[in-house]
PDB file of N, CA, C and O in Angstrom:
ATOM      1  N   MET A   1      -1.203 -11.225 -13.493  1.00  0.00           N
ATOM      2  CA  MET A   1      -0.791 -10.477 -12.637  1.00  0.00           C
ATOM      3  C   MET A   1      -1.916 -10.108 -11.669  1.00  0.00           C
ATOM      4  O   MET A   1      -2.994  -9.993 -12.251  1.00  0.00           O
ATOM      5  N   LYS A   2      -1.966  -9.865 -10.199  1.00  0.00           N
ATOM      6  CA  LYS A   2      -3.157  -9.494  -9.390  1.00  0.00           C
ATOM      7  C   LYS A   2      -2.868  -8.002  -8.880  1.00  0.00           C
ATOM      8  O   LYS A   2      -1.731  -7.530  -8.884  1.00  0.00           O
ATOM      9  N   ILE A   3      -3.888  -7.371  -8.483  1.00  0.00           N
ATOM     10  CA  ILE A   3      -3.561  -6.116  -7.690  1.00  0.00           C
ATOM     11  C   ILE A   3      -4.644  -6.080  -6.687  1.00  0.00           C
ATOM     12  O   ILE A   3      -5.644  -6.773  -6.870  1.00  0.00           O
ATOM     13  N   ALA A   4      -4.521  -5.266  -5.551  1.00  0.00           N
ATOM     14  CA  ALA A   4      -5.420  -5.224  -4.424  1.00  0.00           C
ATOM     15  C   ALA A   4      -6.680  -4.707  -5.006  1.00  0.00           C
ATOM     16  O   ALA A   4      -6.725  -4.089  -6.069  1.00  0.00           O
ATOM     17  N   ILE A   5      -7.909  -5.045  -4.112  1.00  0.00           N
ATOM     18  CA  ILE A   5      -9.129  -4.354  -4.307  1.00  0.00           C
ATOM     19  C   ILE A   5      -8.976  -2.724  -4.431  1.00  0.00           C
ATOM     20  O   ILE A   5      -8.311  -2.011  -3.679  1.00  0.00           O
ATOM     21  N   LEU A   6      -9.732  -2.319  -5.536  1.00  0.00           N
ATOM     22  CA  LEU A   6      -9.851  -0.973  -5.599  1.00  0.00           C
ATOM     23  C   LEU A   6     -11.249  -0.395  -5.174  1.00  0.00           C
ATOM     24  O   LEU A   6     -12.340  -0.695  -5.659  1.00  0.00           O
ATOM     25  N   PHE A   7     -11.026   0.358  -4.325  1.00  0.00           N
ATOM     26  CA  PHE A   7     -12.255   1.311  -3.801  1.00  0.00           C
ATOM     27  C   PHE A   7     -12.784   2.482  -4.762  1.00  0.00           C
ATOM     28  O   PHE A   7     -11.990   3.410  -4.912  1.00  0.00           O
ATOM     29  N   ILE A   8     -13.884   2.561  -5.362  1.00  0.00           N
ATOM     30  CA  ILE A   8     -14.412   3.418  -6.162  1.00  0.00           C
ATOM     31  C   ILE A   8     -15.810   3.949  -5.446  1.00  0.00           C
ATOM     32  O   ILE A   8     -16.763   3.265  -5.072  1.00  0.00           O
ATOM     33  N   LEU A   9     -15.638   5.336  -5.375  1.00  0.00           N
ATOM     34  CA  LEU A   9     -17.060   5.760  -4.871  1.00  0.00           C
ATOM     35  C   LEU A   9     -17.914   6.126  -6.124  1.00  0.00           C
ATOM     36  O   LEU A   9     -17.372   6.345  -7.208  1.00  0.00           O
ATOM     37  N   THR A  10     -19.425   6.192  -5.926  1.00  0.00           N
ATOM     38  CA  THR A  10     -20.082   6.250  -6.834  1.00  0.00           C
ATOM     39  C   THR A  10     -20.693   7.709  -6.982  1.00  0.00           C
ATOM     40  O   THR A  10     -20.229   8.509  -6.169  1.00  0.00           O
ATOM     41  N   LYS A  11     -21.515   8.144  -7.742  1.00  0.00           N
ATOM     42  CA  LYS A  11     -21.950   9.735  -8.181  1.00  0.00           C
ATOM     43  C   LYS A  11     -22.165   9.888  -6.602  1.00  0.00           C
ATOM     44  O   LYS A  11     -21.320  10.517  -5.963  1.00  0.00           O
ATOM     45  N   ASN A  12     -23.266   9.333  -5.960  1.00  0.00           N
ATOM     46  CA  ASN A  12     -23.725  10.063  -4.916  1.00  0.00           C
ATOM     47  C   ASN A  12     -22.928   9.945  -3.384  1.00  0.00           C
ATOM     48  O   ASN A  12     -23.395  10.497  -2.387  1.00  0.00           O
ATOM     49  N   TYR A  13     -21.785   9.223  -3.361  1.00  0.00           N
ATOM     50  CA  TYR A  13     -20.721   9.278  -2.363  1.00  0.00           C
ATOM     51  C   TYR A  13     -21.087   8.713  -1.412  1.00  0.00           C
ATOM     52  O   TYR A  13     -20.396   8.762  -0.395  1.00  0.00           O
ATOM     53  N   ASN A  14     -22.398   7.933  -1.439  1.00  0.00           N
ATOM     54  CA  ASN A  14     -23.053   7.299   0.033  1.00  0.00           C
ATOM     55  C   ASN A  14     -22.821   5.746  -0.257  1.00  0.00           C
ATOM     56  O   ASN A  14     -23.231   4.955   0.593  1.00  0.00           O
ATOM     57  N   THR A  15     -22.166   5.240  -1.444  1.00  0.00           N
ATOM     58  CA  THR A  15     -21.880   4.060  -1.659  1.00  0.00           C
ATOM     59  C   THR A  15     -20.538   3.600  -2.237  1.00  0.00           C
ATOM     60  O   THR A  15     -19.962   4.040  -3.232  1.00  0.00           O
ATOM     61  N   MET A  16     -20.181   2.677  -1.451  1.00  0.00           N
ATOM     62  CA  MET A  16     -18.455   2.419  -2.154  1.00  0.00           C
ATOM     63  C   MET A  16     -18.727   1.082  -2.701  1.00  0.00           C
ATOM     64  O   MET A  16     -19.238   0.141  -2.094  1.00  0.00           O
ATOM     65  N   GLN A  17     -18.282   1.114  -4.049  1.00  0.00           N
ATOM     66  CA  GLN A  17     -18.196  -0.067  -4.707  1.00  0.00           C
ATOM     67  C   GLN A  17     -16.672  -0.861  -4.726  1.00  0.00           C
ATOM     68  O   GLN A  17     -15.647  -0.298  -5.108  1.00  0.00           O
ATOM     69  N   ASN A  18     -16.719  -2.058  -4.315  1.00  0.00           N
ATOM     70  CA  ASN A  18     -15.287  -2.812  -4.430  1.00  0.00           C
ATOM     71  C   ASN A  18     -15.136  -3.286  -5.779  1.00  0.00           C
ATOM     72  O   ASN A  18     -16.110  -3.816  -6.313  1.00  0.00           O
ATOM     73  N   LYS A  19     -13.849  -3.149  -6.524  1.00  0.00           N
ATOM     74  CA  LYS A  19     -13.460  -3.520  -7.571  1.00  0.00           C
ATOM     75  C   LYS A  19     -12.170  -4.194  -7.845  1.00  0.00           C
ATOM     76  O   LYS A  19     -11.196  -3.557  -7.446  1.00  0.00           O
ATOM     77  N   ARG A  20     -11.917  -5.330  -8.430  1.00  0.00           N
ATOM     78  CA  ARG A  20     -10.559  -5.706  -8.423  1.00  0.00           C
ATOM     79  C   ARG A  20      -9.934  -5.880  -9.864  1.00  0.00           C
ATOM     80  O   ARG A  20     -10.421  -6.600 -10.736  1.00  0.00           O
ATOM     81  N   LEU A  21      -8.741  -5.089 -10.000  1.00  0.00           N
ATOM     82  CA  LEU A  21      -8.099  -5.133 -11.272  1.00  0.00           C
ATOM     83  C   LEU A  21      -7.270  -6.253 -11.541  1.00  0.00           C
ATOM     84  O   LEU A  21      -6.181  -6.265 -10.967  1.00  0.00           O
ATOM     85  N   ASN A  22      -7.592  -7.316 -12.391  1.00  0.00           N
ATOM     86  CA  ASN A  22      -6.929  -8.398 -12.588  1.00  0.00           C
ATOM     87  C   ASN A  22      -6.387  -8.618 -13.871  1.00  0.00           C
ATOM     88  O   ASN A  22      -6.882  -8.091 -14.868  1.00  0.00           O
ATOM     89  N   ASP A  23      -5.366  -9.388 -13.918  1.00  0.00           N
ATOM     90  CA  ASP A  23      -4.586  -9.731 -15.244  1.00  0.00           C
ATOM     91  C   ASP A  23      -4.072  -8.371 -15.818  1.00  0.00           C
ATOM     92  O   ASP A  23      -4.440  -8.088 -16.958  1.00  0.00           O
ATOM     93  N   ILE A  24      -3.261  -7.500 -15.148  1.00  0.00           N
ATOM     94  CA  ILE A  24      -3.086  -6.236 -15.753  1.00  0.00           C
ATOM     95  C   ILE A  24      -2.364  -6.441 -16.843  1.00  0.00           C
ATOM     96  O   ILE A  24      -1.439  -7.252 -16.879  1.00  0.00           O
ATOM     97  N   ASN A  25      -2.818  -5.545 -18.060  1.00  0.00           N
ATOM     98  CA  ASN A  25      -1.878  -5.891 -19.460  1.00  0.00           C
ATOM     99  C   ASN A  25      -1.195  -4.709 -19.937  1.00  0.00           C
ATOM    100  O   ASN A  25      -0.276  -4.652 -20.755  1.00  0.00           O
ATOM    101  N   THR A  26      -1.815  -3.705 -19.266  1.00  0.00           N
ATOM    102  CA  THR A  26      -1.475  -2.080 -19.656  1.00  0.00           C
ATOM    103  C   THR A  26      -0.831  -1.223 -18.625  1.00  0.00           C
ATOM    104  O   THR A  26      -1.495  -1.181 -17.590  1.00  0.00           O
ATOM    105  N   PHE A  27       0.100  -0.632 -18.606  1.00  0.00           N
ATOM    106  CA  PHE A  27       0.847   0.343 -17.782  1.00  0.00           C
ATOM    107  C   PHE A  27       1.336   1.499 -18.659  1.00  0.00           C
ATOM    108  O   PHE A  27       2.124   1.327 -19.588  1.00  0.00           O
ATOM    109  N   MET A  28       0.731   2.909 -18.250  1.00  0.00           N
ATOM    110  CA  MET A  28       1.391   3.910 -18.794  1.00  0.00           C
ATOM    111  C   MET A  28       1.034   4.851 -17.706  1.00  0.00           C
ATOM    112  O   MET A  28       0.082   4.859 -16.926  1.00  0.00           O
ATOM    113  N   SER A  29       2.323   5.856 -17.901  1.00  0.00           N
ATOM    114  CA  SER A  29       2.381   6.964 -17.035  1.00  0.00           C
ATOM    115  C   SER A  29       2.914   8.199 -18.075  1.00  0.00           C
ATOM    116  O   SER A  29       3.958   8.129 -18.722  1.00  0.00           O
ATOM    117  N   THR A  30       2.049   9.247 -18.092  1.00  0.00           N
ATOM    118  CA  THR A  30       1.931  10.205 -19.097  1.00  0.00           C
ATOM    119  C   THR A  30       2.823  11.616 -18.669  1.00  0.00           C
ATOM    120  O   THR A  30       3.290  11.720 -17.534  1.00  0.00           O
ATOM    121  N   ASP A  31       2.979  12.533 -19.558  1.00  0.00           N
ATOM    122  CA  ASP A  31       3.581  13.813 -19.124  1.00  0.00           C
ATOM    123  C   ASP A  31       2.670  14.674 -18.521  1.00  0.00           C
ATOM    124  O   ASP A  31       3.083  15.653 -17.898  1.00  0.00           O
ATOM    125  N   THR A  32       1.546  14.447 -18.620  1.00  0.00           N
ATOM    126  CA  THR A  32       0.528  15.318 -18.024  1.00  0.00           C
ATOM    127  C   THR A  32      -0.014  14.623 -16.653  1.00  0.00           C
ATOM    128  O   THR A  32      -1.206  14.572 -16.348  1.00  0.00           O
ATOM    129  N   ASN A  33       1.155  14.048 -15.806  1.00  0.00           N
ATOM    130  CA  ASN A  33       0.709  13.708 -14.430  1.00  0.00           C
ATOM    131  C   ASN A  33      -0.452  12.395 -14.389  1.00  0.00           C
ATOM    132  O   ASN A  33      -1.219  12.328 -13.429  1.00  0.00           O
ATOM    133  N   GLU A  34      -0.490  11.754 -15.084  1.00  0.00           N
ATOM    134  CA  GLU A  34      -1.435  10.426 -15.261  1.00  0.00           C
ATOM    135  C   GLU A  34      -0.797   9.512 -15.330  1.00  0.00           C
ATOM    136  O   GLU A  34       0.046   9.285 -16.198  1.00  0.00           O
ATOM    137  N   THR A  35      -1.217   8.552 -14.046  1.00  0.00           N
ATOM    138  CA  THR A  35      -0.698   6.795 -14.435  1.00  0.00           C
ATOM    139  C   THR A  35      -1.878   6.240 -14.888  1.00  0.00           C
ATOM    140  O   THR A  35      -2.831   6.908 -14.487  1.00  0.00           O
ATOM    141  N   ILE A  36      -2.220   5.254 -15.587  1.00  0.00           N
ATOM    142  CA  ILE A  36      -3.134   4.353 -15.908  1.00  0.00           C
ATOM    143  C   ILE A  36      -2.740   2.889 -15.837  1.00  0.00           C
ATOM    144  O   ILE A  36      -1.606   2.502 -16.121  1.00  0.00           O
ATOM    145  N   LEU A  37      -3.549   2.237 -15.517  1.00  0.00           N
ATOM    146  CA  LEU A  37      -3.574   0.521 -15.256  1.00  0.00           C
ATOM    147  C   LEU A  37      -4.949   0.083 -15.750  1.00  0.00           C
ATOM    148  O   LEU A  37      -6.065   0.357 -15.308  1.00  0.00           O
ATOM    149  N   GLN A  38      -4.567  -0.683 -16.803  1.00  0.00           N
ATOM    150  CA  GLN A  38      -5.696  -1.715 -17.446  1.00  0.00           C
ATOM    151  C   GLN A  38      -5.530  -2.819 -17.435  1.00  0.00           C
ATOM    152  O   GLN A  38      -4.403  -3.270 -17.235  1.00  0.00           O
ATOM    153  N   GLY A  39      -6.543  -3.572 -17.638  1.00  0.00           N
ATOM    154  CA  GLY A  39      -6.817  -5.016 -17.499  1.00  0.00           C
ATOM    155  C   GLY A  39      -8.058  -5.431 -17.415  1.00  0.00           C
ATOM    156  O   GLY A  39      -9.024  -4.737 -17.730  1.00  0.00           O
ATOM    157  N   THR A  40      -8.120  -6.615 -16.975  1.00  0.00           N
ATOM    158  CA  THR A  40      -9.764  -6.988 -16.423  1.00  0.00           C
ATOM    159  C   THR A  40     -10.018  -6.971 -15.137  1.00  0.00           C
ATOM    160  O   THR A  40      -9.193  -6.986 -14.223  1.00  0.00           O
ATOM    161  N   ASP A  41     -11.405  -6.934 -15.055  1.00  0.00           N
ATOM    162  CA  ASP A  41     -11.909  -6.948 -13.456  1.00  0.00           C
ATOM    163  C   ASP A  41     -12.018  -8.269 -12.963  1.00  0.00           C
ATOM    164  O   ASP A  41     -11.436  -9.208 -13.506  1.00  0.00           O
ATOM    165  N   GLU A  42     -12.799  -8.401 -11.871  1.00  0.00           N
ATOM    166  CA  GLU A  42     -12.957  -9.909 -11.248  1.00  0.00           C
ATOM    167  C   GLU A  42     -14.140 -10.720 -12.364  1.00  0.00           C
ATOM    168  O   GLU A  42     -14.452 -11.896 -12.177  1.00  0.00           O
ATOM    169  N   PHE A  43     -14.600 -10.062 -13.284  1.00  0.00           N
ATOM    170  CA  PHE A  43     -15.618 -10.719 -14.112  1.00  0.00           C
ATOM    171  C   PHE A  43     -15.219 -11.003 -15.346  1.00  0.00           C
ATOM    172  O   PHE A  43     -15.941 -11.513 -16.203  1.00  0.00           O
ATOM    173  N   GLY A  44     -13.919 -10.648 -15.505  1.00  0.00           N
ATOM    174  CA  GLY A  44     -13.344 -10.737 -17.088  1.00  0.00           C
ATOM    175  C   GLY A  44     -13.557  -9.690 -17.971  1.00  0.00           C
ATOM    176  O   GLY A  44     -13.047  -9.665 -19.091  1.00  0.00           O
ATOM    177  N   GLU A  45     -14.465  -8.605 -17.418  1.00  0.00           N
ATOM    178  CA  GLU A  45     -14.558  -7.337 -18.211  1.00  0.00           C
ATOM    179  C   GLU A  45     -13.160  -6.466 -18.402  1.00  0.00           C
ATOM    180  O   GLU A  45     -12.151  -6.594 -17.708  1.00  0.00           O
ATOM    181  N   ASP A  46     -13.347  -5.516 -19.552  1.00  0.00           N
ATOM    182  CA  ASP A  46     -12.108  -4.830 -19.594  1.00  0.00           C
ATOM    183  C   ASP A  46     -12.304  -3.735 -18.659  1.00  0.00           C
ATOM    184  O   ASP A  46     -13.415  -3.222 -18.532  1.00  0.00           O
ATOM    185  N   PHE A  47     -11.100  -3.271 -17.872  1.00  0.00           N
ATOM    186  CA  PHE A  47     -11.346  -2.226 -16.937  1.00  0.00           C
ATOM    187  C   PHE A  47      -9.924  -1.545 -16.769  1.00  0.00           C
ATOM    188  O   PHE A  47      -8.859  -2.156 -16.847  1.00  0.00           O
ATOM    189  N   SER A  48     -10.060  -0.232 -16.535  1.00  0.00           N
ATOM    190  CA  SER A  48      -8.870   0.680 -16.224  1.00  0.00           C
ATOM    191  C   SER A  48      -9.185   1.772 -15.209  1.00  0.00           C
ATOM    192  O   SER A  48     -10.271   2.232 -14.857  1.00  0.00           O
ATOM    193  N   ILE A  49      -8.177   2.006 -14.907  1.00  0.00           N
ATOM    194  CA  ILE A  49      -8.149   3.183 -13.697  1.00  0.00           C
ATOM    195  C   ILE A  49      -7.109   3.864 -13.856  1.00  0.00           C
ATOM    196  O   ILE A  49      -6.004   3.348 -14.027  1.00  0.00           O
ATOM    197  N   THR A  50      -7.384   5.483 -13.812  1.00  0.00           N
ATOM    198  CA  THR A  50      -6.353   6.619 -13.883  1.00  0.00           C
ATOM    199  C   THR A  50      -5.958   7.027 -12.457  1.00  0.00           C
ATOM    200  O   THR A  50      -6.814   7.184 -11.586  1.00  0.00           O
ATOM    201  N   PHE A  51      -4.755   7.183 -12.253  1.00  0.00           N
ATOM    202  CA  PHE A  51      -4.395   7.927 -10.945  1.00  0.00           C
ATOM    203  C   PHE A  51      -3.768   9.450 -11.284  1.00  0.00           C
ATOM    204  O   PHE A  51      -3.457   9.719 -12.444  1.00  0.00           O
ATOM    205  N   ASP A  52      -3.633  10.245 -10.406  1.00  0.00           N
ATOM    206  CA  ASP A  52      -2.634  11.429 -10.374  1.00  0.00           C
ATOM    207  C   ASP A  52      -1.492  10.798 -10.087  1.00  0.00           C
ATOM    208  O   ASP A  52      -1.457  10.236  -8.992  1.00  0.00           O
ATOM    209  N   THR A  53      -0.550  10.737 -10.772  1.00  0.00           N
ATOM    210  CA  THR A  53       0.893  10.231 -10.503  1.00  0.00           C
ATOM    211  C   THR A  53       1.488  10.557  -9.381  1.00  0.00           C
ATOM    212  O   THR A  53       1.985   9.714  -8.633  1.00  0.00           O
ATOM    213  N   ILE A  54       1.495  12.145  -9.096  1.00  0.00           N
ATOM    214  CA  ILE A  54       2.249  12.430  -7.900  1.00  0.00           C
ATOM    215  C   ILE A  54       1.287  12.125  -6.911  1.00  0.00           C
ATOM    216  O   ILE A  54       1.937  11.930  -5.884  1.00  0.00           O
ATOM    217  N   GLU A  55       0.194  11.993  -6.694  1.00  0.00           N
ATOM    218  CA  GLU A  55      -0.505  11.549  -5.585  1.00  0.00           C
ATOM    219  C   GLU A  55      -0.218  10.051  -5.301  1.00  0.00           C
ATOM    220  O   GLU A  55       0.263   9.618  -4.254  1.00  0.00           O
ATOM    221  N   LEU A  56      -0.549   9.392  -6.284  1.00  0.00           N
ATOM    222  CA  LEU A  56      -0.324   7.805  -6.254  1.00  0.00           C
ATOM    223  C   LEU A  56       1.083   7.715  -5.648  1.00  0.00           C
ATOM    224  O   LEU A  56       1.203   6.913  -4.723  1.00  0.00           O
ATOM    225  N   LEU A  57       2.052   8.339  -5.985  1.00  0.00           N
ATOM    226  CA  LEU A  57       3.654   8.083  -5.348  1.00  0.00           C
ATOM    227  C   LEU A  57       3.525   8.640  -3.866  1.00  0.00           C
ATOM    228  O   LEU A  57       4.227   8.191  -2.959  1.00  0.00           O
ATOM    229  N   ASP A  58       2.705   9.518  -3.699  1.00  0.00           N
ATOM    230  CA  ASP A  58       2.855  10.111  -2.260  1.00  0.00           C
ATOM    231  C   ASP A  58       2.073   8.895  -1.131  1.00  0.00           C
ATOM    232  O   ASP A  58       2.363   8.706   0.050  1.00  0.00           O
ATOM    233  N   TRP A  59       1.039   8.209  -1.942  1.00  0.00           N
ATOM    234  CA  TRP A  59       0.504   7.238  -1.127  1.00  0.00           C
ATOM    235  C   TRP A  59       0.954   5.986  -1.034  1.00  0.00           C
ATOM    236  O   TRP A  59       0.612   5.260  -0.101  1.00  0.00           O
ATOM    237  N   LEU A  60       1.817   5.572  -2.044  1.00  0.00           N
ATOM    238  CA  LEU A  60       2.192   4.436  -2.289  1.00  0.00           C
ATOM    239  C   LEU A  60       3.523   3.967  -1.222  1.00  0.00           C
ATOM    240  O   LEU A  60       4.483   4.731  -1.117  1.00  0.00           O
ATOM    241  N   ASP A  61       3.485   2.731  -0.498  1.00  0.00           N
ATOM    242  CA  ASP A  61       4.468   2.439   0.325  1.00  0.00           C
ATOM    243  C   ASP A  61       5.359   1.326  -0.395  1.00  0.00           C
ATOM    244  O   ASP A  61       5.076   0.165  -0.097  1.00  0.00           O
ATOM    245  N   ILE A  62       6.367   1.521  -1.277  1.00  0.00           N
ATOM    246  CA  ILE A  62       6.806   0.814  -2.221  1.00  0.00           C
ATOM    247  C   ILE A  62       7.334  -0.360  -1.381  1.00  0.00           C
ATOM    248  O   ILE A  62       6.906  -1.489  -1.620  1.00  0.00           O
ATOM    249  N   GLU A  63       8.189  -0.167  -0.464  1.00  0.00           N
ATOM    250  CA  GLU A  63       8.981  -0.963   0.368  1.00  0.00           C
ATOM    251  C   GLU A  63       8.113  -1.824   1.068  1.00  0.00           C
ATOM    252  O   GLU A  63       8.302  -3.040   1.051  1.00  0.00           O
ATOM    253  N   HIS A  64       6.990  -1.201   1.807  1.00  0.00           N
ATOM    254  CA  HIS A  64       6.091  -2.504   2.367  1.00  0.00           C
ATOM    255  C   HIS A  64       5.502  -3.316   1.325  1.00  0.00           C
ATOM    256  O   HIS A  64       5.413  -4.524   1.542  1.00  0.00           O
ATOM    257  N   MET A  65       5.129  -2.895   0.345  1.00  0.00           N
ATOM    258  CA  MET A  65       4.417  -3.698  -0.896  1.00  0.00           C
ATOM    259  C   MET A  65       5.391  -5.023  -1.137  1.00  0.00           C
ATOM    260  O   MET A  65       4.947  -6.165  -1.253  1.00  0.00           O
ATOM    261  N   LYS A  66       6.901  -4.640  -1.194  1.00  0.00           N
ATOM    262  CA  LYS A  66       7.826  -5.485  -1.838  1.00  0.00           C
ATOM    263  C   LYS A  66       8.071  -6.425  -0.548  1.00  0.00           C
ATOM    264  O   LYS A  66       8.348  -7.600  -0.788  1.00  0.00           O
ATOM    265  N   ASN A  67       8.000  -6.046   0.694  1.00  0.00           N
ATOM    266  CA  ASN A  67       7.931  -6.933   1.754  1.00  0.00           C
ATOM    267  C   ASN A  67       6.975  -7.928   1.938  1.00  0.00           C
ATOM    268  O   ASN A  67       7.161  -9.080   2.331  1.00  0.00           O
ATOM    269  N   LYS A  68       5.690  -7.251   1.545  1.00  0.00           N
ATOM    270  CA  LYS A  68       4.452  -8.181   1.493  1.00  0.00           C
ATOM    271  C   LYS A  68       4.466  -9.311   0.143  1.00  0.00           C
ATOM    272  O   LYS A  68       4.016 -10.446   0.299  1.00  0.00           O
ATOM    273  N   ALA A  69       4.978  -8.897  -1.052  1.00  0.00           N
ATOM    274  CA  ALA A  69       5.106  -9.741  -2.067  1.00  0.00           C
ATOM    275  C   ALA A  69       6.202 -10.897  -1.587  1.00  0.00           C
ATOM    276  O   ALA A  69       5.996 -12.106  -1.694  1.00  0.00           O
ATOM    277  N   LYS A  70       7.183 -10.407  -1.141  1.00  0.00           N
ATOM    278  CA  LYS A  70       8.321 -11.473  -0.750  1.00  0.00           C
ATOM    279  C   LYS A  70       7.467 -12.617   0.361  1.00  0.00           C
ATOM    280  O   LYS A  70       7.530 -13.790  -0.006  1.00  0.00           O
ATOM    281  N   THR A  71       6.876 -12.413   1.355  1.00  0.00           N
ATOM    282  CA  THR A  71       6.213 -13.050   2.233  1.00  0.00           C
ATOM    283  C   THR A  71       5.207 -13.825   1.344  1.00  0.00           C
ATOM    284  O   THR A  71       5.139 -15.022   1.621  1.00  0.00           O
ATOM    285  N   TYR A  72       4.537 -13.464   0.495  1.00  0.00           N
ATOM    286  CA  TYR A  72       3.623 -14.331  -0.403  1.00  0.00           C
ATOM    287  C   TYR A  72       4.284 -15.250  -0.967  1.00  0.00           C
ATOM    288  O   TYR A  72       3.942 -16.433  -0.941  1.00  0.00           O
ATOM    289  N   ILE A  73       5.346 -14.790  -1.562  1.00  0.00           N
ATOM    290  CA  ILE A  73       6.180 -15.778  -2.722  1.00  0.00           C
ATOM    291  C   ILE A  73       6.796 -17.002  -1.677  1.00  0.00           C
ATOM    292  O   ILE A  73       6.814 -18.191  -1.995  1.00  0.00           O
ATOM    293  N   THR A  74       7.232 -16.531  -0.532  1.00  0.00           N
ATOM    294  CA  THR A  74       7.883 -17.394   0.194  1.00  0.00           C
ATOM    295  C   THR A  74       7.143 -18.480   0.870  1.00  0.00           C
ATOM    296  O   THR A  74       7.650 -19.522   1.285  1.00  0.00           O
ATOM    297  N   ASN A  75       5.613 -18.068   0.961  1.00  0.00           N
ATOM    298  CA  ASN A  75       4.543 -18.933   1.720  1.00  0.00           C
ATOM    299  C   ASN A  75       3.868 -19.780   0.428  1.00  0.00           C
ATOM    300  O   ASN A  75       3.120 -20.703   0.749  1.00  0.00           O
ATOM    301  N   LEU A  76       4.026 -19.595  -0.659  1.00  0.00           N
ATOM    302  CA  LEU A  76       3.533 -20.361  -1.797  1.00  0.00           C
ATOM    303  C   LEU A  76       3.991 -21.855  -1.839  1.00  0.00           C
ATOM    304  O   LEU A  76       3.628 -22.586  -2.761  1.00  0.00           O
TER     305      LEU A  76
END
């Protein structure tokens, strides 16, 4: 499974690093408002990212994502 490129700010906040989470193998949502995705990055190295669940739900446009996925599958 593939997921869009994630943007991560480094400590100095002046440089943005592009990272891609590939081959998702773990999804977890906790009672402490965290959602975690784990898999491998674009270089095959283990990679995980933790989201604030409420903020993630606020930002994601699930219907738009479904429509884009349908378009992608139709064009395969």
